[in-house]
C-alpha positions as CSV (number, residue, x, y, z in Angstrom):
1,M,80.7,86.9,110.0
2,R,82.7,90.0,110.7
3,G,79.6,92.1,111.0
4,I,78.0,89.6,113.3
5,Q,81.2,89.5,115.4
6,R,81.1,93.2,115.8
7,L,77.5,93.0,116.9
8,L,78.2,90.5,119.5
9,L,81.4,92.1,120.8
10,S,79.7,95.5,121.0
11,Q,77.1,94.1,123.4
12,Q,79.6,92.0,125.4
13,S,79.9,93.3,128.9
14,I,83.6,94.0,129.0
15,T,83.7,93.8,132.8
16,K,81.8,94.2,136.0
17,H,84.8,96.2,137.1
18,A,84.0,99.3,135.1
19,L,85.1,98.5,131.6
20,N,82.1,98.7,129.3
21,L,81.6,99.3,125.6
22,S,78.5,101.3,126.2
23,V,80.6,103.9,128.0
24,Q,78.8,104.0,131.3
25,R,81.3,103.7,134.1
26,P,80.2,103.1,137.7
27,V,81.2,106.0,139.9
28,V,83.5,105.3,142.9
29,S,83.3,107.6,145.8
30,R,86.5,109.5,146.1
31,L,86.5,109.9,149.9
32,I,87.4,106.9,152.0
33,V,88.4,106.4,155.6
34,R,91.9,105.2,156.4
35,P,91.6,102.1,158.6
36,S,94.6,103.1,160.6
37,S,93.3,106.5,161.8
38,D,90.4,108.8,161.8
39,R,91.4,110.6,158.6
40,F,90.3,111.1,155.1
41,Q,92.0,110.7,151.8
42,L,91.0,111.3,148.3
43,K,90.5,108.6,145.7
44,P,91.1,107.7,142.9
45,Y,93.3,110.7,142.1
46,S,95.8,112.4,144.3
47,T,95.0,116.0,145.4
48,T,98.5,117.2,144.6
49,A,97.8,120.9,143.8
50,T,99.6,124.1,143.3
51,P,97.5,127.2,144.0
52,S,97.5,130.0,141.5
53,D,97.7,132.6,144.3
54,N,100.4,133.0,147.0
55,N,98.1,132.9,150.0
56,T,97.6,129.1,150.0
57,K,100.2,126.5,150.1
58,P,99.7,122.8,149.1
59,G,99.9,121.7,152.7
60,D,97.2,124.1,153.9
61,M,94.2,121.8,153.0
62,T,94.2,120.1,156.4
63,L,90.7,120.1,157.7
64,F,90.1,116.4,156.8
65,D,93.5,115.6,158.2
66,E,92.8,116.8,161.7
67,P,91.8,114.2,164.4
68,F,88.2,114.1,165.3
69,S,89.0,115.6,168.8
70,N,89.1,119.1,167.2
71,T,89.1,121.8,169.8
72,S,86.0,123.3,168.3
73,I,84.0,120.4,169.6
74,T,82.9,121.5,173.0
75,L,79.9,119.4,173.8
76,R,80.6,116.0,175.3
77,D,77.6,114.3,173.6
78,A,78.6,115.7,170.2
79,E,82.1,114.4,170.7
80,T,80.8,111.0,171.7
81,H,78.5,110.7,168.6
82,L,81.3,112.0,166.4
83,T,83.6,109.2,167.7
84,R,81.0,106.6,167.1
85,A,80.4,107.9,163.6
86,S,84.1,107.5,162.9
87,E,84.1,104.0,164.2
88,Y,81.2,102.9,162.1
89,M,82.7,104.5,159.0
90,Q,85.9,102.5,159.5
91,M,83.7,99.4,159.6
92,G,81.9,100.4,156.5
93,N,78.6,100.6,158.4
94,W,77.4,103.8,156.7
95,T,73.8,103.6,158.0
96,S,74.9,103.7,161.6
97,A,77.6,106.3,160.8
98,L,74.9,108.5,159.4
99,A,72.7,108.1,162.5
100,E,75.6,109.1,164.7
101,A,76.5,112.0,162.5
102,E,72.9,113.2,162.7
103,A,73.0,112.8,166.5
104,C,76.2,114.8,166.6
105,L,74.6,117.6,164.6
106,S,71.5,117.6,166.8
107,C,73.8,118.4,169.7
108,E,76.0,120.9,167.8
109,P,74.5,122.0,164.4
110,A,77.6,123.9,163.4
111,N,79.9,121.0,163.9
112,V,81.9,120.9,160.6
113,L,83.3,117.4,161.2
114,G,79.8,116.1,162.0
115,L,78.5,117.7,158.8
116,S,81.4,116.2,156.8
117,R,80.8,112.7,158.2
118,R,77.1,113.0,157.4
119,A,77.9,114.1,153.9
120,L,80.2,111.2,153.3
121,S,77.8,108.7,154.8
122,L,75.0,110.0,152.5
123,E,77.4,109.7,149.6
124,K,78.3,106.1,150.5
125,L,74.6,105.3,150.8
126,N,74.0,106.7,147.2
127,R,71.9,109.6,148.6
128,Y,73.8,112.0,146.5
129,D,71.3,114.8,146.4
130,E,71.3,115.0,150.2
131,A,75.1,114.7,150.3
132,L,75.4,117.5,147.8
133,R,73.5,119.9,150.0
134,D,75.8,119.1,152.9
135,Y,78.9,119.5,150.7
136,V,77.7,122.9,149.4
137,T,77.2,124.0,153.0
138,L,80.7,122.8,153.8
139,T,82.2,124.8,150.9
140,R,80.6,127.9,152.3
141,K,81.9,127.3,155.8
142,S,85.4,126.3,154.6
143,P,85.8,127.8,151.1
144,Q,89.5,126.9,151.0
145,E,88.9,123.2,151.5
146,L,89.7,121.5,148.2
147,E,88.1,118.2,149.4
148,F,84.7,119.8,149.7
149,Q,84.9,121.4,146.3
150,L,85.8,118.1,144.7
151,A,83.0,116.4,146.6
152,V,80.4,118.9,145.2
153,A,81.7,118.3,141.7
154,N,81.5,114.5,142.1
155,C,78.0,114.6,143.4
156,H,76.9,116.7,140.4
157,R,78.6,114.2,138.2
158,V,76.8,111.2,139.7
159,L,73.5,113.0,139.6
160,G,73.9,113.5,135.9
161,N,74.6,117.3,136.1
162,H,77.7,116.9,133.9
163,S,78.0,120.5,132.7
164,T,77.8,121.7,136.3
165,A,80.4,119.2,137.4
166,I,82.7,120.3,134.6
167,D,82.2,124.0,135.7
168,Y,83.2,123.1,139.3
169,Y,86.3,121.2,138.1
170,D,87.2,124.2,135.9
171,G,86.9,126.5,138.9
172,I,89.1,124.3,141.0
173,L,91.7,124.1,138.3
174,R,91.8,127.9,137.9
175,R,92.9,128.1,141.5
176,Y,94.9,124.9,141.6
177,P,96.1,124.2,138.0
178,N,98.0,121.0,139.0
179,C,95.2,119.4,141.1
180,I,95.4,115.8,139.8
181,A,92.1,114.9,141.3
182,A,90.3,117.7,139.4
183,V,92.0,116.9,136.1
184,G,91.3,113.2,136.4
185,E,87.7,113.4,137.5
186,R,86.9,116.0,134.9
187,A,88.4,113.6,132.3
188,D,86.0,110.9,133.8
189,V,83.1,113.2,133.2
190,Y,84.1,113.9,129.6
191,Y,84.4,110.1,129.1
192,E,80.9,109.5,130.4
193,I,79.3,112.1,128.1
194,G,81.2,110.8,125.1
195,Q,83.7,113.7,124.7
196,L,86.5,111.2,124.2
197,N,89.2,113.6,122.9
198,E,88.8,115.8,125.9
199,A,88.8,112.7,128.2
200,L,92.0,111.4,126.6
201,S,93.7,114.7,126.9
202,G,92.8,114.8,130.6
203,Y,94.2,111.3,131.3
204,E,97.4,112.2,129.5
205,K,97.8,115.3,131.6
206,V,97.3,113.3,134.8
207,L,100.0,110.9,133.6
208,S,102.4,113.8,132.8
209,M,102.1,114.7,136.5
210,D,102.0,111.1,137.8
211,N,103.1,108.4,135.3
212,S,102.1,105.7,137.8
213,S,98.4,106.7,138.1
214,T,96.5,103.5,137.5
215,N,93.2,105.3,137.3
216,A,94.4,107.5,134.5
217,L,95.8,104.5,132.7
218,L,92.5,102.7,133.0
219,G,90.6,105.8,131.8
220,M,93.0,106.0,128.8
221,A,92.6,102.4,128.0
222,R,88.8,102.5,128.1
223,T,88.7,105.7,126.0
224,C,91.0,104.2,123.4
225,L,88.8,101.1,123.2
226,V,85.7,103.1,122.5
227,Q,87.6,105.2,120.0
228,G,88.7,102.1,118.2
229,N,92.4,102.7,118.9
230,I,92.8,99.0,119.8
231,N,96.7,99.0,119.6
232,K,97.0,101.8,122.1
233,C,94.3,100.3,124.3
234,L,96.2,97.0,124.3
235,E,99.5,98.5,125.2
236,T,97.9,100.5,128.0
237,Y,96.4,97.5,129.6
238,K,99.7,95.6,129.2
239,R,101.4,98.6,131.0
240,I,99.0,98.2,133.9
241,L,99.8,94.5,134.1
242,R,103.6,95.3,134.1
243,M,103.0,97.6,137.0
244,G,101.8,94.7,139.1
245,D,98.6,96.4,140.2
246,Q,96.7,93.6,141.8
247,A,93.6,95.7,142.4
248,N,93.1,96.2,138.6
249,Q,94.6,93.1,137.1
250,I,91.2,91.6,136.4
251,E,90.1,94.5,134.2
252,A,93.6,94.6,132.6
253,Y,93.5,90.9,131.6
254,L,90.0,91.4,130.4
255,G,91.0,94.4,128.4
256,V,94.0,92.5,126.8
257,A,91.8,89.6,125.9
258,T,89.1,91.9,124.4
259,C,91.7,93.8,122.3
260,H,93.2,90.6,120.9
261,Q,89.7,89.4,120.1
262,Q,88.7,92.5,118.3
263,M,92.0,92.4,116.3
264,G,91.0,88.9,115.1
265,Q,93.9,87.3,117.1
266,Y,91.6,84.6,118.5
267,G,94.3,82.1,119.6
268,V,96.1,84.8,121.6
269,A,92.8,86.1,123.0
270,I,91.9,82.6,124.3
271,E,95.2,82.5,126.1
272,A,94.4,85.8,127.7
273,W,90.9,84.6,128.7
274,N,92.4,81.6,130.3
275,K,94.8,83.9,132.2
276,L,91.8,85.9,133.4
277,L,90.2,82.7,134.7
278,E,93.4,81.9,136.7
279,V,93.1,85.2,138.6
280,Y,89.3,85.3,138.6
281,P,87.7,81.8,138.2
282,E,84.2,83.3,138.5
283,S,84.6,85.4,135.4
284,T,81.6,84.9,133.2
285,D,83.1,87.3,130.7
286,A,86.0,84.9,130.2
287,H,83.8,82.0,129.2
288,Q,81.8,84.2,126.9
289,G,84.9,85.6,125.3
290,M,86.4,82.2,124.7
291,A,83.2,81.0,123.2
292,M,83.2,83.8,120.7
293,C,86.8,83.1,119.8
294,Q,86.3,79.4,119.4
295,F,83.2,80.2,117.4
296,E,85.3,82.2,114.9
297,L,87.9,79.5,114.8
298,G,85.3,76.9,114.0
299,E,85.9,75.0,117.2
300,Y,82.2,74.5,117.8
301,D,82.3,71.8,120.4
302,L,84.6,73.9,122.7
303,A,82.5,77.0,121.9
304,L,79.3,75.2,123.0
305,E,80.9,74.1,126.3
306,N,81.8,77.7,127.1
307,I,78.4,79.0,126.0
308,D,76.7,76.4,128.2
309,E,78.8,77.6,131.1
310,T,78.0,81.2,130.4
311,L,74.3,80.5,130.3
312,R,74.5,78.5,133.5
313,R,75.6,81.7,135.1
314,Q,73.6,84.1,133.0
315,P,70.5,82.3,131.9
316,T,69.1,85.2,129.9
317,N,72.2,86.2,128.0
318,P,70.9,87.0,124.4
319,I,74.4,87.0,122.9
320,M,75.1,83.4,123.9
321,Y,71.7,82.2,122.6
322,G,72.4,83.9,119.3
323,T,75.8,82.4,119.0
324,R,74.7,79.0,120.0
325,G,71.8,79.2,117.6
326,Y,74.2,80.1,114.8
327,I,76.5,77.2,115.6
328,Y,73.5,74.8,115.6
329,W,72.5,76.2,112.2
330,K,76.1,75.7,110.9
331,I,76.1,72.0,112.1
332,K,72.5,71.5,110.8
333,K,70.7,71.0,114.2
334,Y,67.8,73.1,113.0
335,E,65.3,72.5,115.9
336,K,67.9,73.7,118.4
337,A,68.9,76.5,116.2
338,A,65.4,77.7,115.8
339,K,64.8,77.7,119.6
340,D,68.0,79.7,120.4
341,L,67.7,82.1,117.5
342,E,64.1,82.9,118.4
343,Y,65.2,83.9,121.8
344,F,67.8,86.1,120.2
345,Y,65.3,87.4,117.8
346,D,62.7,88.3,120.5
347,Y,65.3,90.3,122.4
348,H,66.4,92.3,119.4
349,Y,62.8,92.7,118.1
350,K,61.7,94.2,121.4
351,W,64.8,96.3,121.9
352,P,66.3,97.1,118.5
353,Q,69.6,98.7,118.2
354,P,69.6,101.0,115.2
355,K,73.4,101.2,114.8
356,F,73.5,97.4,114.4
357,A,70.5,97.2,112.1
358,V,72.5,95.5,109.3
359,Q,73.8,92.9,111.6
360,E,70.4,92.3,113.2
361,A,69.0,91.8,109.7
362,Q,71.6,89.2,109.0
363,W,70.7,87.2,112.1
364,F,67.0,87.4,111.2
365,M,67.7,86.0,107.7
366,T,69.7,83.2,109.3
367,L,66.6,82.3,111.3
368,A,64.6,82.5,108.1
369,D,67.0,80.0,106.5
370,V,66.6,77.7,109.5
371,Y,62.9,77.6,109.0
372,V,63.2,76.7,105.4
373,N,65.4,73.8,106.3
374,L,63.1,72.8,109.1
375,H,60.2,72.7,106.7
376,H,61.9,70.3,104.3
377,E,63.4,68.3,107.2
378,N,59.9,67.7,108.6
379,A,58.4,67.1,105.2
380,K,61.3,64.7,104.4
381,T,61.8,66.5,101.1
382,Q,64.9,68.1,99.6
383,I,65.1,71.9,99.3
384,P,64.2,72.6,95.7
385,Q,66.7,74.1,93.3
386,P,66.4,77.9,93.4
387,T,64.2,79.3,90.7
388,T,65.1,82.3,88.6
389,P,64.4,85.3,90.9
390,T,61.6,87.4,89.8
391,I,63.0,90.4,91.7
392,K,66.3,92.0,91.3
393,V,68.7,93.2,94.1
394,N,68.3,96.8,93.0
395,A,64.5,96.7,93.3
396,T,62.7,99.1,95.6
397,V,61.9,98.2,99.2
398,E,58.2,98.4,98.3
399,A,58.8,95.8,95.5
400,F,60.5,93.5,98.1
401,E,57.6,94.0,100.4
402,R,55.1,93.1,97.7
403,A,57.1,90.0,96.7
404,L,57.1,88.8,100.4
405,S,53.4,89.5,100.7
406,D,52.6,87.5,97.5
407,A,54.8,84.6,98.7
408,M,53.0,84.7,102.0
409,T,49.6,84.5,100.4
410,R,50.7,81.5,98.2
411,V,52.3,79.6,101.2
412,K,49.3,80.1,103.4
413,E,47.1,78.3,100.8
414,G,49.2,75.2,101.2
415,Q,49.3,72.6,103.9
416,N,51.8,72.1,106.7
417,N,53.7,75.3,105.8
418,K,54.1,76.8,109.3
419,Y,57.8,76.9,109.0
420,L,57.7,78.6,105.6
421,I,55.4,81.2,107.0
422,K,57.8,81.9,109.8
423,A,60.7,82.1,107.2
424,L,58.8,84.8,105.3
425,E,57.9,86.6,108.5
426,R,61.5,86.8,109.6
427,S,62.5,87.9,106.1
428,R,60.0,90.7,106.4
429,D,61.4,91.7,109.8
430,A,64.9,91.7,108.4
431,L,63.8,94.0,105.6
432,Q,62.3,96.4,108.1
433,R,65.6,96.4,110.0
434,S,67.8,97.0,107.0
435,S,67.4,97.0,103.2
436,S,71.1,96.4,102.6
437,V,72.4,94.5,99.7
438,A,73.1,91.5,101.9
439,T,69.5,91.5,103.3
440,R,68.1,91.7,99.7
441,Q,70.3,88.9,98.5
442,A,69.2,86.7,101.4
443,I,65.5,87.5,100.8
444,I,65.9,86.6,97.1
445,K,67.3,83.3,98.2
446,I,64.4,82.6,100.5
447,L,61.8,83.6,97.8
448,S,63.5,81.3,95.3
449,V,62.9,78.2,97.3
450,V,59.4,78.8,98.8
């Protein structure tokens, strides 16, 4: 069951709050409007920077920190539209903010604040290609503005231009070696493209400059999880919880539970899943995680309750169908097992995952065994004693294919053998997935009773 556990855990959505085993993190816009004033700040990393030249001081990057009533705004209509754009931005109404920024620029095309508000509105509306054009223009108008350079890099990152984004971050860091935002966001890019050592190094550098950076800790935890460094991942998530960061406690509890689960500490993991439900009662991941732990502990009744709750919220979750089907197989409810395992089979047959081929083959062979049991259950006969196998484990794949084909021909000549036919079909599918020793042994078992 260890292989099957890894298959299920590998597909489990770690969280809707950015932690995912498939290493695809949602991108959060860095620029937000402070509700208390018409100013910008950078998220998620601080812009603390030390320029490499003597002409620019850390406090010089102030364009975004100036009130909207900049003296360069001379047209009354432009100023009115700029004010309205700012108000809409503070309300989170980015469509209206964009319209007002456009109106401002129609009155005064060179208005830098109008252009920056349009760029940010486009970014918030996920129109990154258009936002990128505006940010590039802004970097030309104000080449010293760090915010604009970071925004260009971030847009390239979201658009999938990862190498270009890294080049931009490298350029920023040549001028501002201690720019935490550039170090952290470059680490995020490395994480997204799977260069995990570089990502981890970046997060560690951020923490050396700011040991309370929750974003760097989250990045480190996610990276360690993907690398399989579960102990460090667990300690990092616990560190986030000790910091009392309310904004990220959901992911932190989820990470702690996932780590304990992957370490086989199922009882402790269940406690962590319950803690997650206390802070986030709507967590489907918690019910799914508890179901998997209870499944491993043999607490099938409790596992089925949590599986049913998960499927109530996620009616097409293949992992839960597969797990429930396996439980039904274990408790000999073969009709229900066949129904659930066929759903799981259809999903993986249509969208196979090569790196989990061995585990998928094991599940297909479980389904084959279900059909053998269904055949004899419906025929009200006992499963016959296995005959001496006519094929050895070390036989070629071609030999196994011939043996399955011969068995299929023989079974089709009989009556009421639909379940045996399905058993042989699933055995053949398993062999196509993986010709591992475990698959071969399971096929030999099926061939010996049909």
